[in-house]
Backbone as a ProteinNet text record, in pm:
[ID]
protein_1_A
[PRIMARY]
XXXXXXXXXXXXXXXXXXXXXXXXXXXXXXXXXXXXXXXXXXXXXXXXXXXXXXXXXXXXXXXXXXXXXXXXXXXXXXXXXXXXXXXXXXXXXXXXXXXXXXXXXXXXXXXXXXXXXXXXXXXXXXXXXXXXXXXXXXXXXXXXXXXXXXXXXXXXXXXXXXXXXXXXXXXXXXXXXXXXXXXXXXXXXXXXXXXXXXXXXXXXXXXXXXXXXXXXXXXXXXXXXXXXXXXXXXXXXXXXXXXXXXXXXXXXXXXXXXXXXXXXXXXXXXXXXXXXXXXXXXXXXXXXXXXXX
[TERTIARY]
791.4	878.2	964	1087.6	1176.9	1129.5	1168.8	1132.8	1209.3	1166	1232.9	1383.1	1423.1	1562.8	1653.5	1597.9	1680.5	1644.6	1550.8	1508.4	1616.7	1640.1	1729.6	1648.4	1693.6	1624.2	1705.3	1639.9	1705.1	1684.3	1788.2	1781.1	1802.7	1715.4	1732.6	1773.4	1893.8	1946.9	1953	1898	1890.7	1959.3	2066.4	2137.3	2079.1	2046.9	1973.7	1990.8	1941.1	1929.9	1836.4	1868.2	1782	1636.4	1611.8	1474.8	1390.2	1456	1383.3	1351	1384.8	1372.3	1228.6	1132.7	993.1	941.4	980.5	938	991.4	1115.9	1174.8	1102.4	1072.3	995.6	861.1	797.4	670	687.4	792.8	818.3	845.6	921.7	951.6	825.4	737.5	610	524.9	527.8	453.7	508.2	634.4	695.7	673.9	590.9	558.1	678.1	759.5	867.6	808.8	874.8	829.9	855.4	951.5	984	1089.1	1105.6	1205.6	1281.6	1401.1	1476.3	1561.8	1592.6	1673.6	1798.6	1913.9	2040.8	2069.6	2052.7	2070.6	2213.4	2307	2444.1	2515.5	2506.4	2568.8	2662.3	2756.9	2850.3	2791.7	2705.2	2648.9	2520.4	2451.4	2320.6	2325.9	2444.6	2455.1	2486	2511.5	2544.6	2419	2439.4	2326.5	2286.5	2167.2	2122	2100.7	2094.9	2065.7	1933.3	1838.3	1707.5	1703.9	1673.3	1673.4	1533	1500.2	1376.9	1412.6	1338	1369	1257.6	1299.6	1207.4	1236.5	1135.5	1157.1	1188.3	1208.6	1249.5	1349.2	1421.8	1522.6	1454.1	1457.1	1386.7	1459.8	1383.5	1440	1477.3	1602.4	1649.9	1582	1559.2	1494.7	1351.3	1281.8	1146.1	1149.2	1250.7	1264.8	1284.4	1367.1	1389.2	1261.6	1185.4	1058.5	961.3	956.5	866.6	909.3	1038.5	1090	1054.1	1064.7	1031.9	884.2	799.5	657.4	627.5	696.6	666.5	733.6	857.6	932.5	858.5	793.1	721.6	609.5	550.5	445.6	501.3	630.7	698	776.7	744.2	811.3	961.4	997.8	1137.4	1150.4	1274.9	1297	1410.2	1449.3	1546.1	1684.5	1711.8	1842.3	1859.1	1748.1	1756.5	1815	1819.1	1870.4	2015.4	2100.9	2243.4	2274.8	2215.2	2243.4	2145.2	2128.6	2039	2114.8	2113.6	2177.7	2102.4	2122.1	2057.5	2161.7	2132.4	2222.4	2144.5	2203.4	2140.1	2176.2	2074.6	2097.6	2097.9	2214.4	2227.1	2180.9	2098.4	2066.8	2056.8	1969.3	1954.9	1808	1781.3	1643.5	1616.2	1626.7	1610.9	1471.8	1367.5	1232.2	1212.4	1267.8	1257.9	1330.7	1445.3	1518.7	1438.3	1375.9	1296.8	1177.9	1117.5	1002.6	1037	1161.6	1202.9	1187.8	1193.2	1191.9	1051.5	953.4	816.9	740.6	711.6	645	507.9	420.1	288.6	298.6	207.8	205.7	72.3	76.1	-45.6	-79.8	-204	-251.2	-388.2	-394.6	-522.1	-591.7	-709.9	-789.2	-743.4	-649.5	-610.8	-468.3	-443.4	-308.7	-298.2	-203.9	-180.7	-61.2	-78.5	24.7	41.2	162	176.8	115.5	66.1	-6.9	79.2	212	296.8	325.7	279.8	302.6	178.9	201	92	73.7	-50.2	-80.7	-168	-122.5	-197.8	-241.3	-334.4	-391.5	-542.8	-609.6	-753.5	-840.5	-787.7	-866.6	-849.5	-769.3	-745.2	-811	-836.6	-888.8	-769	-751.3	-634	-662.8	-574.5	-581.8	-455.9	-470.6	-357.2	-342.1	-220.4	-195.4	-73.1	-88.3	26	111.6	242.8	329.7	356.1	251.8	271.7	316.3	276.9	315.5	346.5	449.6	484.7	380.6	319.2	211.9	88.5	36.7	-80.9	-50	73.6	105.9	93.7	54.2	41.4	166.4	272.1	396.8	403.5	326.6	333.6	246.2	295	226.4	87.2	64.5	-69.4	-169.5	-125.9	-212.1	-246	-147	-168.6	-261.5	-244.5	-334.3	-479.3	-499.7	-635.9	-695.4	-618.1	-669.1	-703.9	-617.8	-645.2	-775.7	-794.7	-915.7	-1039.8	-1026.4	-1139.9	-1174.9	-1074.7	-1099.6	-1166	-1132	-1185.6	-1321.1	-1351.7	-1468.7	-1572.1	-1536.5	-1631.1	-1734.2	-1860.3	-1971	-2013.2	-2040.5	-2068.5	-2187.8	-2273.7	-2392.5	-2369	-2247.7	-2220.2	-2172.4	-2226.9	-2173.1	-2036.8	-1952.1	-1812.4	-1762.3	-1692.5	-1630.9	-1481.3	-1400.1	-1254.6	-1200.6	-1157.9	-1110.1	-957.5	-905.1	-761.9	-726.8	-790.8	-785.2	-649.5	-566.6	-435.9	-447.9	-389	-396.1	-528.2	-617.9	-749	-753.5	-645.1	-634.6	-743.2	-777.4	-876	-1016.3	-1051.1	-1182.6	-1195.5	-1087.3	-1088.2	-1106.7	-1036.9	-1053.6	-1195.9	-1257.6	-1397.2	-1489.4	-1466.2	-1550.8	-1548.8	-1436.6	-1426.2	-1495.6	-1523.8	-1598.1	-1747.1	-1781.6	-1916.9	-2016.3	-2143.7	-2251.4	-2243.7	-2274.8	-2252.9	-2323.2	-2436.2	-2513.3	-2474.5	-2381.6	-2344.4	-2271	-2301.8	-2238.8	-2098.7	-2000.2	-1861.8	-1811.8	-1768.8	-1722.6	-1577.8	-1492.3	-1351.5	-1306.7	-1231.9	-1188.6	-1043	-982.2	-845.9	-829.5	-752	-729.4	-623.2	-555.1	-453.1	-514.3	-522.5	-586.9	-520.4	-387.9	-316.4	-348.9	-362.1	-397.9	-533.4	-628.8	-762.5	-756.9	-679.4	-665.4	-605.9	-502	-437.9	-535.4	-611.7	-708.3	-814.3	-862.2	-962	-904.1	-779.9	-714.7	-700.7	-661.1	-645.9	-779	-884.6	-1017.3	-1061.5	-1040.9	-1078.4	-984.8	-858	-765.3	-814.8	-881.9	-932.4	-1077	-1135.9	-1271.9	-1380.2	-1347.1	-1447.9	-1464.7	-1424.2	-1431.7	-1572.1	-1670.8	-1809.2	-1871.8	-1806.8	-1863.1	-1822.3	-1715.7	-1661.7	-1676.7	-1726.5	-1731.9	-1613.8	-1527.1	-1410.5	-1434	-1379	-1380.9	-1260.4	-1226.8	-1113.2	-1163.8	-1118.8	-1163.3	-1166.4	-1226.9	-1235.3	-1381.5	-1412	-1548.4	-1601.2	-1734.2	-1797.2	-1938.5	-2013.3	-2150.3	-2242.1	-2204.1	-2287.5	-2249.1	-2148.6	-2108.3	-2209.3	-2258.9	-2356.5	-2298.8	-2386.6	-2346.4	-2322.7	-2214.5	-2180.2	-2169.4	-2196.6	-2186.9	-2043.8	-1948.7	-1808.1	-1726.1	-1649.3	-1566.9	-1421.3	-1333.7	-1190.9	-1115.9	-1023	-937.4	-793.7	-719.2	-577.3	-498.1	-478	-418.4	-295.9	-282.5	-183.3	-253	-194.8	-261	-295.2	-208.1	-232.1	-348.4	-383.3	-499	-624	-609.9	-725.1	-790.5	-709.8	-766.7	-858.5	-820.5	-910.7	-1043.3	-1046.2	-1170.1	-1237.2	-1189.1	-1241.6	-1391.3	-1436.5	-1579.8	-1661.8	-1612.6	-1682.8	-1681	-1568.4	-1559.8	-1662.3	-1675.2	-1772.2	-1914.6	-1942.6	-2076	-2110.4	-2008.4	-2031.5	-2035.7	-2015.4	-2006.9	-2130.3	-2194.7	-2310.1	-2269.1	-2171.4	-2139.7	-1992.4	-1901.6	-1760.4	-1670	-1577.7	-1479.4	-1340	-1262.5	-1126.7	-1028.5	-935.1	-835.5	-696.5	-609.9	-470.3	-384	-254.8	-158.7	-113	-128.7	-99.1	18.2	118.5	234.3	199.6	271.2	251.1	271.3	365.1	390.9	278.2	185.1	73.5	-56.7	-47.3	-166.9	-242.9	-171.6	-236.9	-304.5	-244.3	-299.6	-435	-442	-568.6	-672.5	-628.4	-722.3	-783.5	-702	-751.3	-849	-818.1	-907.4	-1042.6	-1042.2	-1167.8	-1248.3	-1180	-1248.7	-1329.8	-1286.4	-1361.7	-1500.2	-1514.6	-1644.7	-1708.1	-1666.6	-1718.6	-1696.9	-1588.1	-1553	-1430.9	-1452.4	-1343.3	-1320.5	-1412.1	-1401.1	-1362.9	-1239.3	-1192.4	-1081.8	-1053.6	-954.3	-829.6	-714.9	-586.8	-516.1	-468.1	-382.1	-248.2	-140.6	-6.1	71.5	144.4	238.4	362.3	471.6	592.6	570	595.1	580.5	441.1	350.2	220.7	106.1	-8	-128	-248.6	-350.6	-482.4	-579.2	-684.8	-783.8	-920.1	-985.8	-1117.8	-1221.1	-1315.4	-1420.6	-1554.2	-1625.4	-1760.9	-1860.4	-1938.1	-2028.2	-2165.4	-2196.1	-2321.6	-2310.1
1771.4	1726.4	1842.5	1815.6	1921.2	1977.3	2099.8	2160.9	2093.1	2119.3	2058.9	2088.4	2207.7	2248.7	2169.5	2108.1	2030.3	1881.9	1843.9	1705	1618.4	1501.7	1405.8	1317.6	1310.3	1230.4	1105.3	1007.9	882.7	857	813.3	783.3	634.7	575.6	437.9	444.7	400.2	410.5	273	265.5	139.4	157	82.2	84.4	-25.7	10.9	-84.7	-56.6	-150.3	-130.8	-12.2	76	192.8	156.7	41.5	0.3	-22.6	-38.9	-68.2	56.3	174.5	295.6	323.5	308.1	334.2	230.3	105.7	-0.2	28	76.6	106.8	222.5	328.1	439.1	390.7	301.4	243.3	172.8	91.8	18.6	114.4	219.9	318.5	390.8	419.4	483	392.5	262.2	166.1	160.5	198.4	204.5	340.4	425.1	557.8	651.9	644.9	741.8	881.8	979.1	1117.6	1174.9	1119.5	1162.9	1071.9	1077.3	995.1	1079.4	1033.6	1098.2	993.6	1020.3	928.8	1002.1	942.2	996.4	936.3	1019	971.3	990.1	1026.8	1053	921.2	876.5	751.3	779.2	691.1	707.9	657.5	561.2	504.4	430.3	383	318.2	189.3	127.9	2.8	25.2	150	179.6	178.7	162.4	160	301.3	312.4	437.2	412.4	522.6	513	582.2	506.8	560.8	572.4	691.9	715.8	746.2	691.6	726.2	789.1	892.1	964.8	943.8	922.2	885.1	967.8	976.3	1040	936.4	810.1	702.7	615.1	532.1	447.2	330.9	327.2	220.6	87.3	-18.9	-152.4	-207.2	-244.1	-290.1	-420.1	-510.6	-637.8	-614.5	-521	-485.8	-428.7	-346.8	-289.2	-398.3	-495.8	-605.3	-685.9	-708.7	-781.2	-702.8	-570.5	-486.5	-485.6	-478.9	-483.3	-614.8	-724.2	-855	-866.9	-791.2	-789.1	-700.7	-586.9	-487.7	-517.1	-566.4	-586.3	-672.2	-783.6	-863.4	-787.5	-689.2	-607.7	-533.3	-502.4	-429.5	-525.8	-653.3	-756.7	-761.6	-743.2	-748.4	-847	-883.9	-968.1	-910.6	-983.7	-930.5	-906.5	-963.2	-940.6	-795.9	-720.1	-578.4	-492.5	-547.2	-472.8	-510.1	-407	-429.9	-424.2	-328.4	-315.6	-223.4	-245.3	-163.4	-123.3	6.4	51.5	172.7	199.1	314.5	398.4	526.9	613.9	733.3	800.2	916.3	1041.6	1125.7	1257.5	1354.9	1390.8	1463	1608.7	1647.3	1786.5	1874.6	1839.6	1919.8	1943.1	2050.5	2080	2010	1874.9	1801	1821.2	1818.3	1828.4	1959.5	2068.4	2196.9	2193.8	2125.1	2113.8	2034	1925.9	1843.2	1920.4	2003.9	2082.8	2174.9	2219.4	2309.7	2245.5	2113.2	2042.7	1999.7	2015.2	1978.6	2105.2	2122.9	2241	2204.7	2303.2	2274.9	2201.5	2105.7	2024.7	2044.3	2087.2	2105.6	1976.3	1930.8	1805.5	1831.9	1859.9	1888	2007.8	1985.3	2092.4	2126.5	2048.8	2061.9	2113.8	2172.6	2199.9	2138.7	2046.6	1985.6	2056	2104.4	2187	2156.8	2170.2	2167.7	2294.9	2292.2	2408.1	2531.3	2517.4	2635.4	2711.4	2658	2725.4	2804.8	2925.8	3008.3	2975.6	2951.4	2916.9	3026.7	3084.1	3189.9	3141	3047.8	2995.7	2990.3	3103.4	3112.5	3019.8	2971.9	2883.5	2736.7	2709.6	2572	2543.6	2415.5	2370.6	2331.4	2399.6	2380.3	2275.4	2177.2	2074.6	2084.5	2115.7	2124.4	1993.1	1938.6	1808.6	1818.2	1777.1	1767.9	1647.7	1660.7	1553.4	1443.3	1384.5	1274.6	1147.3	1133.9	1018	1067.4	1011.8	1057.4	1014.8	893.7	853.9	936	1009.1	1088.7	1235.4	1277.1	1419.1	1480.2	1400.2	1448.8	1427.7	1377	1357.3	1220.8	1124.6	992	984.9	911.2	908.5	847.7	751.6	693.1	794.3	875	981.6	1080.5	1116.2	1211.1	1154.3	1027.3	964.1	967.3	938.1	937	1076.7	1175.1	1312.3	1363	1329.9	1370.9	1308.8	1179.3	1110	1164.3	1195.7	1254.4	1389.8	1473.1	1605	1598.8	1495.1	1482	1412.7	1328.8	1241.4	1251.4	1310.5	1314.6	1424.6	1391.8	1487.6	1525.6	1652.4	1703.7	1637.9	1571	1507.4	1360.9	1310	1167.8	1139.7	1035.5	987.3	922.5	916.4	875.7	787.4	679.1	588	581.1	607.7	605.8	489.8	383.3	263.6	269.5	271.4	289.4	436.6	515.5	661.5	721.9	652.8	709.1	841.7	946.4	1079	1149.8	1084.5	1142.7	1234.4	1243	1343.6	1330.6	1208.1	1190.6	1226.1	1181.7	1215	1365.4	1429.7	1575	1645.9	1599.4	1659.2	1648.9	1532	1513.7	1604.7	1613.4	1697.2	1843.4	1887	2025.3	2045.4	1934.6	1941.5	1915.8	1836.1	1782.5	1883.9	1858.5	1932.3	1899.9	1995.9	1977	1856.9	1817.8	1709.5	1571.5	1564.3	1436	1348.1	1218.3	1123.9	1088.6	1106	1070.1	983.1	862.3	767.3	728.7	726.3	691.9	595.1	491.8	392.6	353.8	300.2	248.3	147	43.6	-57.3	-13.9	97.2	149.5	259.4	234.7	328.6	465.2	468.1	595.3	676.6	607.6	677.5	745	675.7	733.5	859.2	854.5	972.7	1089.9	1061.8	1166.3	1221.3	1132.2	1175	1266.6	1233.6	1318.7	1456.3	1460	1588.5	1671	1605.2	1676	1726	1647.8	1690.5	1817.7	1823.5	1945.3	2061.6	2031.9	2134.9	2200.9	2123.3	2173	2220.7	2220.2	2271.2	2177.5	2047.8	1952.8	1835.3	1855.1	1747.5	1697	1784.1	1743.7	1675.1	1685.1	1627.8	1482.2	1438.9	1305.4	1218.4	1097.6	1000	903.4	900.1	811.9	694.2	579	468	377.5	307.7	215.4	78.5	30.7	-99	-102.5	-207.8	-223.4	-222.3	-284.2	-288.8	-431.8	-444.2	-575.4	-569.9	-675.4	-684	-577.6	-523.4	-421.1	-279.7	-268.4	-136.6	-90.2	32.9	81.9	92.1	109.8	132.7	281.9	314.9	454	475.8	599.8	631.2	616.1	667.2	669.5	604.2	502	431.1	438.1	470.3	476.8	383.6	305.8	218.2	236.2	319.3	340.6	254.5	128.8	29.9	-31	-159.2	-230.5	-351.2	-406.5	-512.9	-632.5	-663.5	-779.7	-757.6	-631.8	-599.8	-583.9	-524.5	-497.3	-625.4	-717.2	-835.9	-916.3	-944.6	-1022.9	-953.4	-819.4	-748.6	-686.6	-721.5	-658.8	-682.5	-804.4	-832.1	-744.6	-724.4	-638.9	-493.4	-448.1	-311.1	-288.8	-385.4	-373.7	-370.6	-455.3	-455.8	-321.1	-254.5	-126.7	-8.3	-33.1	75.1	79.8	193.9	213.3	260.4	351.3	414.8	402.4	454.7	465.8	404.3	317.8	256.1	297.3	354.3	398.9	316.4	250.6	167.1	221.3	222.1	257.9	189.7	227.2	152.3	29.9	36	-77.4	-39.9	-125.5	-102	-126.1	-56.9	-74.5	-220	-286.7	-428.3	-519.9	-467	-546.9	-518.9	-447.1	-411.6	-535.5	-635.1	-757.9	-830.3	-823	-889	-828.2	-694.3	-630.3	-647	-647.7	-670	-809.2	-908	-1045.2	-1054.8	-985.5	-987.7	-925.3	-816	-750.6	-837.5	-909.9	-996	-1104.7	-1146.8	-1247.6	-1196.8	-1063	-1002.4	-944	-996.5	-955.1	-806.9	-752.2	-612.4	-610.3	-565	-557.9	-416.3	-326.5	-188.3	-97.5	-50.6	38.2	127.7	235.8	332.9	324.5	321.4	315.9	450.6	504	622.6	582.1	638.1	598.3	718.6	698.4	798.1	723.9	736.8	665	515.5	449.4	303.3	261.7	359.2	331.2	354.6	288.8	311	330.6	392.6	391.8	328.1	269.7	201.4	261.2	316.9	377.1	288.6	238.8	148.3	219.2	227.4	284.5	168.9	155.6	40.6	65.2	190.4	217.2	347.6
2800	2691.5	2642.9	2605.7	2560.4	2428	2399.2	2272.3	2160.7	2033.9	1919.4	1920.8	1966.9	1957.2	2051.5	2152.9	2244.8	2243.1	2159.1	2152.5	2087.4	2144.9	2082.7	1988.6	1864.1	1764.1	1733.1	1674.2	1637.9	1489.1	1423.6	1280.9	1257.1	1176.3	1131.6	985.6	953.9	818.3	753.3	632.3	559.9	425.4	405.6	277.9	190	64.8	-17.6	-165.8	-244	-388.2	-413	-508.1	-533.8	-562	-622.8	-655.1	-530.8	-415.7	-292.1	-211	-259.6	-177.9	-136	-227.8	-192.1	-93.3	-113	-19.4	120	127.8	257.8	323.8	246	301.8	354.9	281.6	325.5	460	470.7	595.2	711.1	685.8	789.9	834	739.2	773.6	861.1	831	912	1054.4	1072.1	1204.7	1271.2	1208.3	1260.8	1261.4	1156.9	1142.5	1130.1	1190.8	1181.6	1043.3	974	839.3	780.7	649.8	582.4	482.2	447.6	340.9	272	144.2	64.6	18.8	45.6	-0.8	-138.2	-242.7	-379.9	-430.5	-340.8	-384.6	-412.3	-536	-577.1	-695.1	-714.6	-825.5	-956.2	-949.9	-1071.2	-1042.9	-1148.9	-1132.1	-1051.4	-1040.1	-965.1	-817.4	-777	-638.1	-551.1	-422.5	-329.5	-288.7	-228.4	-168.7	-19.5	55.8	198.8	225.5	280.4	317.3	469.1	517.6	662.3	710.8	825.9	895	1028.1	1067.8	1190.6	1292.8	1417.9	1524.8	1650.1	1738.3	1867.8	1975	1931.6	2021.9	1946.3	2017.8	1956	1884.2	1751.3	1679.3	1690.4	1694.7	1708.2	1570.3	1551.8	1421.4	1380.1	1473.9	1440.7	1393.1	1459.2	1415.5	1274.8	1246.7	1113.7	1009.2	1040.3	945.6	922.3	1027.7	1013.4	926.7	947.2	868	721.5	697.4	560.5	492.2	565.3	507.7	472.4	541	508.6	387.8	378.9	276.2	143.3	144.6	19.8	-83	-44.7	-145.9	-215.4	-148	-210.8	-331.3	-326.6	-434.1	-525.5	-519.2	-598.4	-570.1	-443.9	-400.7	-285	-252.9	-136.1	-52	52.1	148.2	88.7	-29.4	-91.9	-138.7	-144.4	-184	-72.4	50.2	165.7	190.8	197	220.5	369.3	440.5	582.8	652.4	782.1	865	991.3	1023	1146.1	1201	1329.3	1391.7	1463.1	1477.6	1552.3	1605.4	1701.4	1763.7	1685.8	1663	1603.4	1719.5	1767.9	1894.2	1886.9	1983.2	2014.3	1890.4	1801.3	1680.4	1651.6	1586.3	1548.2	1415.6	1416.7	1292.4	1232.5	1316.8	1264.7	1191.2	1244.8	1177.3	1043	1040.3	914.6	812.2	858.4	767.4	713.5	798	754.7	638	633.6	526.4	389	385.6	257.3	214.2	301.3	262.5	229.1	101.8	52.4	-3	-23	-80.7	-214.4	-233.9	-355.9	-426.1	-551.3	-629.9	-700.7	-681.3	-741.4	-800.6	-928.4	-993.1	-930.7	-876	-815.5	-673.8	-621.2	-480.8	-464.3	-347.5	-300.5	-161.3	-144.5	-14.1	48.7	170.3	231	379	432.2	578.3	635.1	756.8	811.2	830.8	833.7	854.6	724.5	609.2	481.6	440.4	391.9	338.9	191.1	149.5	11.2	-48.6	-156.6	-223.6	-361.1	-360.5	-484.8	-468.5	-489.2	-461.7	-545.8	-658.9	-744.5	-707.7	-603.6	-561.2	-426.9	-401.2	-272.1	-186.2	-74.2	9.6	117.4	126.4	229.7	314.4	442.4	533.9	609	608	670.6	760.4	885.7	975.1	933.6	935.3	884.8	985.7	1040.5	1134.6	1064.7	936.8	857.6	718	652	517.9	415.5	433.1	343.8	380.1	282.7	310.3	325.2	296.7	299	160.2	62.9	-73.2	-155	-92.6	-165.2	-232.9	-184.4	-244.4	-369.5	-469.6	-599	-591.6	-501.1	-492.3	-436.6	-340.5	-288.3	-398.8	-478.3	-586.5	-692.9	-726.2	-823	-775.3	-647.2	-592.7	-589	-544.7	-540.7	-680.5	-776.8	-914.6	-963.8	-937.5	-981.5	-911.3	-782.8	-709.3	-767.1	-790.9	-847.9	-983.9	-1062.3	-1198.4	-1203	-1103.7	-1117.2	-1005.7	-892.7	-781.3	-801.7	-773.6	-780.3	-638.5	-615.8	-480.8	-413.4	-489.9	-432.4	-396.1	-417.6	-395.5	-253.1	-192.8	-66.2	-93.4	9.3	-13.7	99.6	63.1	159.1	130	232	219.5	303.6	237.3	305.8	313.9	435.8	455.4	449.7	534	521.3	554.7	636.1	669.1	741.7	684.2	745.8	715.9	641	613.2	493.7	418.7	314	206.5	166.3	59.4	107.3	226.6	282.3	302.7	345	364.9	231.8	128.7	-3.1	-52.2	-31.9	-71.8	8.4	139.6	224.7	179.7	125.9	78.8	-55.6	-124.6	-250.5	-231.6	-130.5	-115.7	-62.3	-92.4	-26.8	122.3	209.9	354.8	416.3	363.3	425	373.7	280.5	220	321.6	319.8	412.4	363.8	451	422.3	537.3	505.2	605.4	571.8	673.8	652.3	760.7	721.6	818.9	795.3	900.1	891.1	1003.9	977.6	1080.6	1180.8	1153.7	1244.3	1331.5	1460.2	1552.9	1551.5	1548.3	1547.2	1421.9	1307.7	1183.8	1196.1	1256.5	1272.8	1359.2	1466.6	1552.3	1475.2	1395.8	1315.7	1212.3	1148.9	1047.5	1106.9	1225	1290.8	1319.2	1369.4	1396.3	1268.4	1160	1033.3	979.3	998.7	952.3	1023.4	1153.7	1227.2	1192	1165.8	1120.7	992.4	908.4	780.2	786	905.6	919.9	872.2	853.5	805	901.5	1026.6	1124.6	1150.1	1135.5	1159.6	1038.7	923	800.8	778.5	843.4	819	943.4	923.4	1032.4	1017.1	1116.5	1114.6	1209	1173.9	1268.9	1247	1352.6	1354.2	1312.4	1197	1148.1	996.9	941.9	797.2	754.2	642.3	591.3	599.6	595.6	603.6	551.3	574.3	523.1	582.4	700.4	761.9	717.4	631.5	581.2	476.2	485.8	388.5	247.4	151.1	12.6	-8.3	-77	-103.5	-254.6	-295.9	-438	-488.9	-412.5	-453.3	-342.6	-377.4	-279.8	-324.7	-232	-260.6	-165.2	-219.4	-138.3	-185.7	-115.7	-145.6	-48.2	-85.6	3.5	-65.5	-64.7	-143.6	-204.7	-309.7	-384.5	-296.7	-198.7	-114.1	-18.4	5.1	89.2	3.6	-113.9	-200.6	-251.2	-302.7	-368.5	-276.1	-150.7	-64.4	-32.4	-34.3	0.3	-121.8	-242.4	-364	-379.2	-351.1	-361	-268.4	-145.5	-50.5	-96.5	-149.8	-201.4	-312.4	-400.6	-510.2	-455	-355.1	-293.6	-230.8	-176.9	-108.9	-203.6	-333.8	-431.6	-520.1	-523.7	-611.2	-749.5	-756.4	-884.1	-923.5	-839.3	-877.1	-771.2	-816.1	-727.7	-773.7	-680.7	-709.8	-626.9	-695	-628.6	-656.1	-554.8	-577.1	-472.1	-467.8	-389	-466.4	-599.7	-687.4	-777	-781.8	-867.3	-1013.5	-1101.1	-1244.9	-1285.5	-1219.8	-1250.2	-1203.8	-1123.6	-1072.4	-1147.8	-1260.9	-1337.2	-1383.7	-1432.3	-1478.1	-1361.6	-1245.1	-1127.1	-1088.2	-1086.1	-1048.3	-1158.7	-1284.9	-1395	-1385	-1353.3	-1338.5	-1221.4	-1111.5	-994.7	-1028.8	-1105.4	-1144.7	-1240.8	-1327.8	-1423.5	-1355	-1236.8	-1161.5	-1122.7	-1121.7	-1091.2	-1217	-1332.3	-1463.5	-1490.7	-1438	-1464.5	-1556.1	-1678.2	-1776.4	-1826.7	-1793.9	-1842.1	-1725.5	-1725.7	-1619.4	-1675.4	-1602.8	-1648	-1559.7	-1622.9	-1553.1	-1566.4	-1454.1	-1455.4	-1396.1	-1448.3	-1409.1	-1357.5	-1249.1	-1198.1	-1149.6	-1223	-1186.7	-1188.8	-1075.9	-1066	-1021.9	-1004.9	-943.2	-1041.3	-1013.3	-1091.4	-1000	-1056.7	-994.7	-1095.3	-1043.2	-1126.3	-1093.1	-1195.7	-1177.7	-1244.2	-1164.2	-1214.3	-1203	-1314.1	-1312.8	-1318.7	-1213.3	-1202.1	-1261.4	-1295.8	-1367.9	-1444.2
[MASK]
+++++++++++++++++++++++++++++++++++++++++++++++++++++++++++++++++++++++++++++++++++++++++++++++++++++++++++++++++++++++++++++++++++++++++++++++++++++++++++++++++++++++++++++++++++++++++++++++++++++++++++++++++++++++++++++++++++++++++++++++++++++++++++++++++++++++++++++++++++++++++++++++++++++

């Protein structure tokens, strides 16, 4: 394969209502974009923005539209938020190197999430190095930050941990760096590629032997864990909420939930007689911390 400096890259550009920018980034990530960027150069609040996803192959526009139609309703939006979709070649440029320049270490409570090429000099912080294979899970998304903050504030080193929808593995890795070495940590994802990336990241951080990863979801045969985290989306969380509660002994952390969906998750929890929980907010997103005992 050619080096980054001679690699031809492909850009998928989506012009849309500014409110749809996060949903579009989500859709591009689901298409395995190597990175995304948003052009915020608009004349006024009613103008559109352009969200670009970069690929090492020519992305299919029809597939992109199908993915957008799946993701937009999660953000309480529909296809009218999209103005146009087009693709073009980014000729013979070291785009990936340029993109790397813009991803810097991110401090989140007790943690610093960093790309492996950056040196971090914060001895009082727990450093998590993540390869940027997917934008979700690099520490830049607000739901990841909410979960890491909650883990740093509430996780005890003696607690077993289950990470449902592990993505790049960042949350399980953060826990492994806090946990006693013998503590059981299990992480799963229904996306096979995500599991492979998570395993690579775990070994990159020196905790590959502490975490058991698998491709799939949870069920009646899943063990009970002290602390369970599910950073998913509301449409995925609600159907498996009963199972998540069954698998949780002490603390359940939920995220991937929009602020506008707070009433929805509260209603879902009430069906299981859970009315006492803590909400944390970051931008348009929330996390929900449930203490079961």
